[in-house]
N, CA, C, O and the ligand as a Tripos MOL2 file, in Angstrom:
@<TRIPOS>MOLECULE
protein
  261   259    66     0     0
PROTEIN
NO_CHARGES

@<TRIPOS>ATOM
      1 N         127.3210   72.7910   87.4510 N.3       1 MET1
      2 CA        127.4640   73.5680   88.7060 C.3       1 MET1
      3 C         126.9550   74.9890   88.4760 C.2       1 MET1
      4 O         127.5200   75.7340   87.6750 O.2       1 MET1
      5 N         125.9290   75.3460   89.1540 N.am      2 THR2
      6 CA        125.4030   76.7020   88.9950 C.3       2 THR2
      7 C         125.7590   77.5430   90.2080 C.2       2 THR2
      8 O         126.2510   77.0290   91.2120 O.2       2 THR2
      9 N         125.5110   78.8080   90.1060 N.am      3 GLU3
     10 CA        125.7510   79.7480   91.1970 C.3       3 GLU3
     11 C         125.0440   79.2800   92.4700 C.2       3 GLU3
     12 O         125.5850   79.3710   93.5720 O.2       3 GLU3
     13 N         123.8360   78.7840   92.2900 N.am      4 ARG4
     14 CA        122.9980   78.3750   93.4110 C.3       4 ARG4
     15 C         123.6500   77.2550   94.2360 C.2       4 ARG4
     16 O         123.4660   77.1820   95.4510 O.2       4 ARG4
     17 N         124.4010   76.3990   93.5720 N.am      5 ASP5
     18 CA        124.9830   75.2650   94.2770 C.3       5 ASP5
     19 C         126.1480   75.6730   95.1850 C.2       5 ASP5
     20 O         126.4440   74.9870   96.1630 O.2       5 ASP5
     21 N         126.7960   76.7700   94.8640 N.am      6 ARG6
     22 CA        127.9700   77.1640   95.6340 C.3       6 ARG6
     23 C         127.6470   78.1300   96.7730 C.2       6 ARG6
     24 O         128.3650   78.1910   97.7710 O.2       6 ARG6
     25 N         126.5540   78.8870   96.6080 N.am      7 VAL7
     26 CA        126.2110   79.8850   97.6200 C.3       7 VAL7
     27 C         125.3460   79.2510   98.7030 C.2       7 VAL7
     28 O         124.3740   78.5660   98.3840 O.2       7 VAL7
     29 N         125.6730   79.4610   99.9710 N.am      8 PRO8
     30 CA        124.8440   78.8990  101.0480 C.3       8 PRO8
     31 C         123.4260   79.4400  100.9610 C.2       8 PRO8
     32 O         123.2110   80.5220  100.4150 O.2       8 PRO8
     33 N         122.4480   78.6980  101.4960 N.am      9 PRO9
     34 CA        121.0510   79.1220  101.4000 C.3       9 PRO9
     35 C         120.8680   80.5260  101.9590 C.2       9 PRO9
     36 O         121.2970   80.8260  103.0730 O.2       9 PRO9
     37 N         120.2390   81.3610  101.1880 N.am     10 HIS10
     38 CA        119.9540   82.7150  101.6580 C.3      10 HIS10
     39 C         118.8170   83.3030  100.8370 C.2      10 HIS10
     40 O         118.4640   82.7790   99.7800 O.2      10 HIS10
     41 N         118.2590   84.3770  101.3240 N.am     11 SER11
     42 CA        117.2040   85.0700  100.6150 C.3      11 SER11
     43 C         117.6950   86.4450  100.2130 C.2      11 SER11
     44 O         118.8170   86.8430  100.5260 O.2      11 SER11
     45 N         116.8260   87.1670   99.5100 N.am     12 HIS12
     46 CA        117.1520   88.5430   99.1680 C.3      12 HIS12
     47 C         116.0320   89.4430   99.6570 C.2      12 HIS12
     48 O         114.8500   89.1110   99.5620 O.2      12 HIS12
     49 N         116.4340   90.5820  100.1790 N.am     13 CYS13
     50 CA        115.4580   91.5810  100.5990 C.3      13 CYS13
     51 C         114.5110   91.8520   99.4320 C.2      13 CYS13
     52 O         114.9650   92.1550   98.3290 O.2      13 CYS13
     53 N         113.1940   91.7460   99.6620 N.am     14 VAL14
     54 CA        112.2460   91.8960   98.5650 C.3      14 VAL14
     55 C         112.1740   93.3340   98.0820 C.2      14 VAL14
     56 O         111.6010   93.6030   97.0260 O.2      14 VAL14
     57 N         112.7500   94.2650   98.8420 N.am     15 VAL15
     58 CA        112.7110   95.6740   98.4510 C.3      15 VAL15
     59 C         113.9730   96.0690   97.7120 C.2      15 VAL15
     60 O         113.8970   96.5620   96.5870 O.2      15 VAL15
     61 N         115.1470   95.8610   98.3270 N.am     16 CYS16
     62 CA        116.3870   96.3480   97.7240 C.3      16 CYS16
     63 C         117.2570   95.2210   97.1860 C.2      16 CYS16
     64 O         118.2460   95.4880   96.5040 O.2      16 CYS16
     65 N         116.9110   93.9520   97.4790 N.am     17 GLY17
     66 CA        117.6450   92.8390   96.9060 C.3      17 GLY17
     67 C         118.9190   92.4610   97.6460 C.2      17 GLY17
     68 O         119.6800   91.6200   97.1670 O.2      17 GLY17
     69 N         119.1700   93.0680   98.8130 N.am     18 ALA18
     70 CA        120.3600   92.7270   99.5790 C.3      18 ALA18
     71 C         120.2620   91.2910  100.0800 C.2      18 ALA18
     72 O         119.1700   90.8140  100.3890 O.2      18 ALA18
     73 N         121.3890   90.6050  100.1610 N.am     19 ALA19
     74 CA        121.4070   89.2370  100.6640 C.3      19 ALA19
     75 C         121.1120   89.2430  102.1530 C.2      19 ALA19
     76 O         121.7080   90.0060  102.9140 O.2      19 ALA19
     77 N         120.1730   88.3740  102.5680 N.am     20 ILE20
     78 CA        119.7800   88.2870  103.9710 C.3      20 ILE20
     79 C         119.6430   86.8240  104.3420 C.2      20 ILE20
     80 O         119.5880   85.9750  103.4520 O.2      20 ILE20
     81 N         119.5860   86.4950  105.6420 N.am     21 PRO21
     82 CA        119.4630   85.0870  106.0420 C.3      21 PRO21
     83 C         118.2160   84.4490  105.4450 C.2      21 PRO21
     84 O         117.1970   85.1170  105.2670 O.2      21 PRO21
     85 N         118.2960   83.1500  105.1340 N.am     22 GLU22
     86 CA        117.1630   82.4530  104.5580 C.3      22 GLU22
     87 C         115.9460   82.5600  105.4650 C.2      22 GLU22
     88 O         116.0640   82.4480  106.6860 O.2      22 GLU22
     89 N         114.7810   82.7760  104.8700 N.am     23 GLY23
     90 CA        113.5620   82.8810  105.6470 C.3      23 GLY23
     91 C         113.1980   84.3200  105.9660 C.2      23 GLY23
     92 O         112.0410   84.6200  106.2570 O.2      23 GLY23
     93 N         114.1800   85.2130  105.9130 N.am     24 GLU24
     94 CA        113.8990   86.6290  106.1380 C.3      24 GLU24
     95 C         113.3560   87.2270  104.8480 C.2      24 GLU24
     96 O         113.5310   86.6610  103.7690 O.2      24 GLU24
     97 N         112.7020   88.3630  104.9660 N.am     25 ARG25
     98 CA        112.1660   88.9970  103.7620 C.3      25 ARG25
     99 C         112.7430   90.3930  103.5580 C.2      25 ARG25
    100 O         112.7470   90.9100  102.4410 O.2      25 ARG25
    101 N         113.2260   90.9980  104.6280 N.am     26 PHE26
    102 CA        113.7270   92.3620  104.5210 C.3      26 PHE26
    103 C         115.0770   92.4820  105.2060 C.2      26 PHE26
    104 O         115.3730   91.7430  106.1450 O.2      26 PHE26
    105 N         115.9000   93.4220  104.7300 N.am     27 CYS27
    106 CA        117.2200   93.5940  105.3170 C.3      27 CYS27
    107 C         117.1520   94.5790  106.4750 C.2      27 CYS27
    108 O         118.0510   94.6030  107.3160 O.2      27 CYS27
    109 N         116.1160   95.3810  106.5330 N.am     28 SER28
    110 CA        116.0400   96.4010  107.5690 C.3      28 SER28
    111 C         114.6000   96.8380  107.7840 C.2      28 SER28
    112 O         113.7200   96.5570  106.9700 O.2      28 SER28
    113 N         114.3780   97.5260  108.8900 N.am     29 GLU29
    114 CA        113.0600   98.0590  109.1970 C.3      29 GLU29
    115 C         112.5980   99.0240  108.1090 C.2      29 GLU29
    116 O         111.4140   99.0980  107.7800 O.2      29 GLU29
    117 N         113.5590   99.7590  107.5620 N.am     30 LYS30
    118 CA        113.2440  100.7340  106.5190 C.3      30 LYS30
    119 C         112.6400  100.0390  105.2970 C.2      30 LYS30
    120 O         111.6510  100.5100  104.7340 O.2      30 LYS30
    121 N         113.2390   98.9180  104.8940 N.am     31 CYS31
    122 CA        112.7370   98.1940  103.7300 C.3      31 CYS31
    123 C         111.3770   97.5630  104.0350 C.2      31 CYS31
    124 O         110.5200   97.4720  103.1560 O.2      31 CYS31
    125 N         111.1820   97.1290  105.2830 N.am     32 ARG32
    126 CA        109.8950   96.5420  105.6480 C.3      32 ARG32
    127 C         108.7860   97.5820  105.4970 C.2      32 ARG32
    128 O         107.7100   97.2980  104.9690 O.2      32 ARG32
    129 N         109.0750   98.7890  105.9730 N.am     33 ARG33
    130 CA        108.0870   99.8670  105.8580 C.3      33 ARG33
    131 C         107.8230  100.2150  104.4020 C.2      33 ARG33
    132 O         106.6800  100.4430  104.0060 O.2      33 ARG33
    133 N         108.8840  100.2550  103.6110 N.am     34 GLU34
    134 CA        108.7530  100.5590  102.1860 C.3      34 GLU34
    135 C         107.8560   99.5180  101.5160 C.2      34 GLU34
    136 O         107.0090   99.8520  100.6870 O.2      34 GLU34
    137 N         108.0560   98.2510  101.8890 N.am     35 TYR35
    138 CA        107.2550   97.1790  101.3040 C.3      35 TYR35
    139 C         105.7870   97.3500  101.6650 C.2      35 TYR35
    140 O         104.9110   97.2180  100.8100 O.2      35 TYR35
    141 N         105.5190   97.6460  102.9450 N.am     36 GLU36
    142 CA        104.1410   97.8540  103.3880 C.3      36 GLU36
    143 C         103.4890   98.9810  102.5950 C.2      36 GLU36
    144 O         102.3240   98.8920  102.2060 O.2      36 GLU36
    145 N         104.2550  100.0380  102.3630 N.am     37 ARG37
    146 CA        103.7450  101.1880  101.6400 C.3      37 ARG37
    147 C         103.3720  100.7940  100.2060 C.2      37 ARG37
    148 O         102.3020  101.1490   99.7110 O.2      37 ARG37
    149 N         104.2620  100.0630   99.5560 N.am     38 ARG38
    150 CA        104.0030   99.6400   98.1760 C.3      38 ARG38
    151 C         102.8050   98.7070   98.1160 C.2      38 ARG38
    152 O         101.9680   98.8000   97.2180 O.2      38 ARG38
    153 N         102.7410   97.7930   99.1020 N.am     39 ARG39
    154 CA        101.6880   96.7910   99.0770 C.3      39 ARG39
    155 C         100.3260   97.4470   99.2070 C.2      39 ARG39
    156 O          99.3680   97.0520   98.5420 O.2      39 ARG39
    157 N         100.2450   98.4650  100.0800 N.am     40 ARG40
    158 CA         98.9790   99.1780  100.2390 C.3      40 ARG40
    159 C          98.5200   99.7560   98.9090 C.2      40 ARG40
    160 O          97.3390   99.6980   98.5670 O.2      40 ARG40
    161 N          99.4760  100.3180   98.1590 N.am     41 ARG41
    162 CA         99.1240  100.9270   96.8820 C.3      41 ARG41
    163 C          98.6380   99.8500   95.9090 C.2      41 ARG41
    164 O          97.6720  100.0610   95.1760 O.2      41 ARG41
    165 N          99.3130   98.6950   95.9060 N.am     42 VAL42
    166 CA         98.9150   97.6100   95.0080 C.3      42 VAL42
    167 C          97.5150   97.1390   95.3600 C.2      42 VAL42
    168 O          96.6920   96.9120   94.4740 O.2      42 VAL42
    169 N          97.2390   96.9900   96.6620 N.am     43 VAL43
    170 CA         95.9180   96.5400   97.1040 C.3      43 VAL43
    171 C          94.8570   97.5270   96.6540 C.2      43 VAL43
    172 O          93.8020   97.1250   96.1650 O.2      43 VAL43
    173 N          95.1260   98.8080   96.8130 N.am     44 LEU44
    174 CA         94.1710   99.8290   96.3870 C.3      44 LEU44
    175 C          93.9070   99.7310   94.8910 C.2      44 LEU44
    176 O          92.7630   99.8310   94.4490 O.2      44 LEU44
    177 N          94.9730   99.5340   94.1090 N.am     45 THR45
    178 CA         94.8340   99.4170   92.6620 C.3      45 THR45
    179 C          93.9860   98.2030   92.3090 C.2      45 THR45
    180 O          93.1360   98.2670   91.4210 O.2      45 THR45
    181 N          94.2230   97.0930   93.0130 N.am     46 GLN46
    182 CA         93.4580   95.8810   92.7370 C.3      46 GLN46
    183 C          91.9820   96.0830   93.0430 C.2      46 GLN46
    184 O          91.1180   95.6370   92.2880 O.2      46 GLN46
    185 N          91.6950   96.7550   94.1510 N.am     47 TRP47
    186 CA         90.3030   97.0230   94.4930 C.3      47 TRP47
    187 C          89.6510   97.9100   93.4460 C.2      47 TRP47
    188 O          88.4990   97.6910   93.0720 O.2      47 TRP47
    189 N          90.3850   98.9120   92.9720 N.am     48 ALA48
    190 CA         89.8450   99.8080   91.9540 C.3      48 ALA48
    191 C          89.5260   99.0240   90.6860 C.2      48 ALA48
    192 O          88.4790   99.2330   90.0720 O.2      48 ALA48
    193 N          90.4270   98.1190   90.2900 N.am     49 LEU49
    194 CA         90.2100   97.2980   89.1010 C.3      49 LEU49
    195 C          89.0000   96.3840   89.2920 C.2      49 LEU49
    196 O          88.1500   96.2620   88.4090 O.2      49 LEU49
    197 N          88.9390   95.7400   90.4690 N.am     50 ALA50
    198 CA         87.8230   94.8440   90.7590 C.3      50 ALA50
    199 C          86.5140   95.6170   90.7290 C.2      50 ALA50
    200 O          85.5180   95.1430   90.1820 O.2      50 ALA50
    201 N          86.5180   96.8090   91.3190 N.am     51 GLY51
    202 CA         85.3170   97.6390   91.3270 C.3      51 GLY51
    203 C          84.9060   98.0110   89.9140 C.2      51 GLY51
    204 O          83.7180   98.0240   89.5940 O.2      51 GLY51
    205 N          85.8760   98.3120   89.0740 N.am     52 GLY52
    206 CA         85.5920   98.6610   87.6870 C.3      52 GLY52
    207 C          84.9690   97.4940   86.9410 C.2      52 GLY52
    208 O          84.0190   97.6700   86.1780 O.2      52 GLY52
    209 N          85.5080   96.3000   87.1630 N.am     53 LEU53
    210 CA         84.9860   95.1090   86.4950 C.3      53 LEU53
    211 C          83.5710   94.8020   86.9580 C.2      53 LEU53
    212 O          82.7120   94.4440   86.1540 O.2      53 LEU53
    213 N          83.3290   94.9450   88.2680 N.am     54 ILE54
    214 CA         81.9900   94.6930   88.8040 C.3      54 ILE54
    215 C          81.0040   95.6920   88.2080 C.2      54 ILE54
    216 O          79.9040   95.3280   87.7940 O.2      54 ILE54
    217 N          81.4200   96.9650   88.1710 N.am     55 ALA55
    218 CA         80.5590   97.9940   87.5960 C.3      55 ALA55
    219 C          80.2460   97.6670   86.1360 C.2      55 ALA55
    220 O          79.1120   97.8190   85.6840 O.2      55 ALA55
    221 N          81.2610   97.2190   85.4110 N.am     56 LEU56
    222 CA         81.0680   96.8620   84.0070 C.3      56 LEU56
    223 C          80.0680   95.6970   83.8840 C.2      56 LEU56
    224 O          79.1830   95.6980   83.0290 O.2      56 LEU56
    225 N          80.2490   94.6990   84.7790 N.am     57 GLY57
    226 CA         79.3560   93.5460   84.7560 C.3      57 GLY57
    227 C          77.9230   93.9760   85.0420 C.2      57 GLY57
    228 O          76.9910   93.5070   84.3900 O.2      57 GLY57
    229 N          77.7440   94.8640   86.0100 N.am     58 VAL58
    230 CA         76.4020   95.3360   86.3580 C.3      58 VAL58
    231 C          75.7790   96.0700   85.1750 C.2      58 VAL58
    232 O          74.6100   95.8700   84.8470 O.2      58 VAL58
    233 N          76.5780   96.9180   84.5440 N.am     59 VAL59
    234 CA         76.0760   97.6730   83.3760 C.3      59 VAL59
    235 C          75.6300   96.7130   82.2750 C.2      59 VAL59
    236 O          74.5660   96.8820   81.6800 O.2      59 VAL59
    237 N          76.4670   95.6990   82.0140 N.am     60 LEU60
    238 CA         76.1280   94.7370   80.9510 C.3      60 LEU60
    239 C          74.8660   93.9670   81.3120 C.2      60 LEU60
    240 O          74.0340   93.6890   80.4480 O.2      60 LEU60
    241 N          74.7220   93.6180   82.6030 N.am     61 MET61
    242 CA         73.5380   92.8740   83.0440 C.3      61 MET61
    243 C          72.2940   93.7240   82.8690 C.2      61 MET61
    244 O          71.2620   93.2520   82.3920 O.2      61 MET61
    245 N          72.4090   94.9930   83.2650 N.am     62 LEU62
    246 CA         71.2480   95.8880   83.1880 C.3      62 LEU62
    247 C          70.8380   96.1170   81.7310 C.2      62 LEU62
    248 O          69.6750   96.3900   81.4370 O.2      62 LEU62
    249 N          71.7970   96.0020   80.8410 N.am     63 ARG63
    250 CA         71.4730   96.1810   79.4160 C.3      63 ARG63
    251 C          70.8950   94.9000   78.8430 C.2      63 ARG63
    252 O          70.4700   94.8810   77.6880 O.2      63 ARG63
    253 N          70.8700   93.8290   79.6260 N.am     64 GLY64
    254 CA         70.2600   92.5750   79.1900 C.3      64 GLY64
    255 C          71.0820   91.8290   78.1580 C.2      64 GLY64
    256 O          70.5200   91.1740   77.2800 O.2      64 GLY64
    257 N          72.4190   91.9170   78.2470 N.am     65 VAL65
    258 CA         73.2620   91.1990   77.2790 C.3      65 VAL65
    259 C          73.3450   89.7340   77.6610 C.2      65 VAL65
    260 O          74.0050   88.9530   76.9760 O.2      65 VAL65
    261 ZN        116.4540   96.0250  101.8410 Zn       66 ZN66
@<TRIPOS>BOND
     1     1     2 1
     2     2     3 1
     3     3     4 2
     4     3     5 am
     5     5     6 1
     6     6     7 1
     7     7     8 2
     8     7     9 am
     9     9    10 1
    10    10    11 1
    11    11    12 2
    12    11    13 am
    13    13    14 1
    14    14    15 1
    15    15    16 2
    16    15    17 am
    17    17    18 1
    18    18    19 1
    19    19    20 2
    20    19    21 am
    21    21    22 1
    22    22    23 1
    23    23    24 2
    24    23    25 am
    25    25    26 1
    26    26    27 1
    27    27    28 2
    28    27    29 am
    29    29    30 1
    30    30    31 1
    31    31    32 2
    32    31    33 am
    33    33    34 1
    34    34    35 1
    35    35    36 2
    36    35    37 am
    37    37    38 1
    38    38    39 1
    39    39    40 2
    40    39    41 am
    41    41    42 1
    42    42    43 1
    43    43    44 2
    44    43    45 am
    45    45    46 1
    46    46    47 1
    47    47    48 2
    48    47    49 am
    49    49    50 1
    50    50    51 1
    51    51    52 2
    52    51    53 am
    53    53    54 1
    54    54    55 1
    55    55    56 2
    56    55    57 am
    57    57    58 1
    58    58    59 1
    59    59    60 2
    60    59    61 am
    61    61    62 1
    62    62    63 1
    63    63    64 2
    64    63    65 am
    65    65    66 1
    66    66    67 1
    67    67    68 2
    68    67    69 am
    69    69    70 1
    70    70    71 1
    71    71    72 2
    72    71    73 am
    73    73    74 1
    74    74    75 1
    75    75    76 2
    76    75    77 am
    77    77    78 1
    78    78    79 1
    79    79    80 2
    80    79    81 am
    81    81    82 1
    82    82    83 1
    83    83    84 2
    84    83    85 am
    85    85    86 1
    86    86    87 1
    87    87    88 2
    88    87    89 am
    89    89    90 1
    90    90    91 1
    91    91    92 2
    92    91    93 am
    93    93    94 1
    94    94    95 1
    95    95    96 2
    96    95    97 am
    97    97    98 1
    98    98    99 1
    99    99   100 2
   100    99   101 am
   101   101   102 1
   102   102   103 1
   103   103   104 2
   104   103   105 am
   105   105   106 1
   106   106   107 1
   107   107   108 2
   108   107   109 am
   109   109   110 1
   110   110   111 1
   111   111   112 2
   112   111   113 am
   113   113   114 1
   114   114   115 1
   115   115   116 2
   116   115   117 am
   117   117   118 1
   118   118   119 1
   119   119   120 2
   120   119   121 am
   121   121   122 1
   122   122   123 1
   123   123   124 2
   124   123   125 am
   125   125   126 1
   126   126   127 1
   127   127   128 2
   128   127   129 am
   129   129   130 1
   130   130   131 1
   131   131   132 2
   132   131   133 am
   133   133   134 1
   134   134   135 1
   135   135   136 2
   136   135   137 am
   137   137   138 1
   138   138   139 1
   139   139   140 2
   140   139   141 am
   141   141   142 1
   142   142   143 1
   143   143   144 2
   144   143   145 am
   145   145   146 1
   146   146   147 1
   147   147   148 2
   148   147   149 am
   149   149   150 1
   150   150   151 1
   151   151   152 2
   152   151   153 am
   153   153   154 1
   154   154   155 1
   155   155   156 2
   156   155   157 am
   157   157   158 1
   158   158   159 1
   159   159   160 2
   160   159   161 am
   161   161   162 1
   162   162   163 1
   163   163   164 2
   164   163   165 am
   165   165   166 1
   166   166   167 1
   167   167   168 2
   168   167   169 am
   169   169   170 1
   170   170   171 1
   171   171   172 2
   172   171   173 am
   173   173   174 1
   174   174   175 1
   175   175   176 2
   176   175   177 am
   177   177   178 1
   178   178   179 1
   179   179   180 2
   180   179   181 am
   181   181   182 1
   182   182   183 1
   183   183   184 2
   184   183   185 am
   185   185   186 1
   186   186   187 1
   187   187   188 2
   188   187   189 am
   189   189   190 1
   190   190   191 1
   191   191   192 2
   192   191   193 am
   193   193   194 1
   194   194   195 1
   195   195   196 2
   196   195   197 am
   197   197   198 1
   198   198   199 1
   199   199   200 2
   200   199   201 am
   201   201   202 1
   202   202   203 1
   203   203   204 2
   204   203   205 am
   205   205   206 1
   206   206   207 1
   207   207   208 2
   208   207   209 am
   209   209   210 1
   210   210   211 1
   211   211   212 2
   212   211   213 am
   213   213   214 1
   214   214   215 1
   215   215   216 2
   216   215   217 am
   217   217   218 1
   218   218   219 1
   219   219   220 2
   220   219   221 am
   221   221   222 1
   222   222   223 1
   223   223   224 2
   224   223   225 am
   225   225   226 1
   226   226   227 1
   227   227   228 2
   228   227   229 am
   229   229   230 1
   230   230   231 1
   231   231   232 2
   232   231   233 am
   233   233   234 1
   234   234   235 1
   235   235   236 2
   236   235   237 am
   237   237   238 1
   238   238   239 1
   239   239   240 2
   240   239   241 am
   241   241   242 1
   242   242   243 1
   243   243   244 2
   244   243   245 am
   245   245   246 1
   246   246   247 1
   247   247   248 2
   248   247   249 am
   249   249   250 1
   250   250   251 1
   251   251   252 2
   252   251   253 am
   253   253   254 1
   254   254   255 1
   255   255   256 2
   256   255   257 am
   257   257   258 1
   258   258   259 1
   259   259   260 2
@<TRIPOS>SUBSTRUCTURE
     1 MET1         2 RESIDUE 1 A MET
     2 THR2         6 RESIDUE 1 A THR
     3 GLU3        10 RESIDUE 1 A GLU
     4 ARG4        14 RESIDUE 1 A ARG
     5 ASP5        18 RESIDUE 1 A ASP
     6 ARG6        22 RESIDUE 1 A ARG
     7 VAL7        26 RESIDUE 1 A VAL
     8 PRO8        30 RESIDUE 1 A PRO
     9 PRO9        34 RESIDUE 1 A PRO
    10 HIS10       38 RESIDUE 1 A HIS
    11 SER11       42 RESIDUE 1 A SER
    12 HIS12       46 RESIDUE 1 A HIS
    13 CYS13       50 RESIDUE 1 A CYS
    14 VAL14       54 RESIDUE 1 A VAL
    15 VAL15       58 RESIDUE 1 A VAL
    16 CYS16       62 RESIDUE 1 A CYS
    17 GLY17       66 RESIDUE 1 A GLY
    18 ALA18       70 RESIDUE 1 A ALA
    19 ALA19       74 RESIDUE 1 A ALA
    20 ILE20       78 RESIDUE 1 A ILE
    21 PRO21       82 RESIDUE 1 A PRO
    22 GLU22       86 RESIDUE 1 A GLU
    23 GLY23       90 RESIDUE 1 A GLY
    24 GLU24       94 RESIDUE 1 A GLU
    25 ARG25       98 RESIDUE 1 A ARG
    26 PHE26      102 RESIDUE 1 A PHE
    27 CYS27      106 RESIDUE 1 A CYS
    28 SER28      110 RESIDUE 1 A SER
    29 GLU29      114 RESIDUE 1 A GLU
    30 LYS30      118 RESIDUE 1 A LYS
    31 CYS31      122 RESIDUE 1 A CYS
    32 ARG32      126 RESIDUE 1 A ARG
    33 ARG33      130 RESIDUE 1 A ARG
    34 GLU34      134 RESIDUE 1 A GLU
    35 TYR35      138 RESIDUE 1 A TYR
    36 GLU36      142 RESIDUE 1 A GLU
    37 ARG37      146 RESIDUE 1 A ARG
    38 ARG38      150 RESIDUE 1 A ARG
    39 ARG39      154 RESIDUE 1 A ARG
    40 ARG40      158 RESIDUE 1 A ARG
    41 ARG41      162 RESIDUE 1 A ARG
    42 VAL42      166 RESIDUE 1 A VAL
    43 VAL43      170 RESIDUE 1 A VAL
    44 LEU44      174 RESIDUE 1 A LEU
    45 THR45      178 RESIDUE 1 A THR
    46 GLN46      182 RESIDUE 1 A GLN
    47 TRP47      186 RESIDUE 1 A TRP
    48 ALA48      190 RESIDUE 1 A ALA
    49 LEU49      194 RESIDUE 1 A LEU
    50 ALA50      198 RESIDUE 1 A ALA
    51 GLY51      202 RESIDUE 1 A GLY
    52 GLY52      206 RESIDUE 1 A GLY
    53 LEU53      210 RESIDUE 1 A LEU
    54 ILE54      214 RESIDUE 1 A ILE
    55 ALA55      218 RESIDUE 1 A ALA
    56 LEU56      222 RESIDUE 1 A LEU
    57 GLY57      226 RESIDUE 1 A GLY
    58 VAL58      230 RESIDUE 1 A VAL
    59 VAL59      234 RESIDUE 1 A VAL
    60 LEU60      238 RESIDUE 1 A LEU
    61 MET61      242 RESIDUE 1 A MET
    62 LEU62      246 RESIDUE 1 A LEU
    63 ARG63      250 RESIDUE 1 A ARG
    64 GLY64      254 RESIDUE 1 A GLY
    65 VAL65      258 RESIDUE 1 A VAL
    66 ZN66       261 GROUP 0 **** ****
């Protein structure tokens, strides 16, 4: 018997971890906005990394490796 078996189905706010109804992702509008803010930063970081890798690939290609 684990914790999961005794607790009714529910989710946790992806920002603060508060228990929320199953299928929900955020406990409040504030957490939803916070998540959007974080996600934008992650997306920007991913694009920067991808751009760096592409630039590296182009440099290697131009050097004829
Ligand atoms: Zn929350």
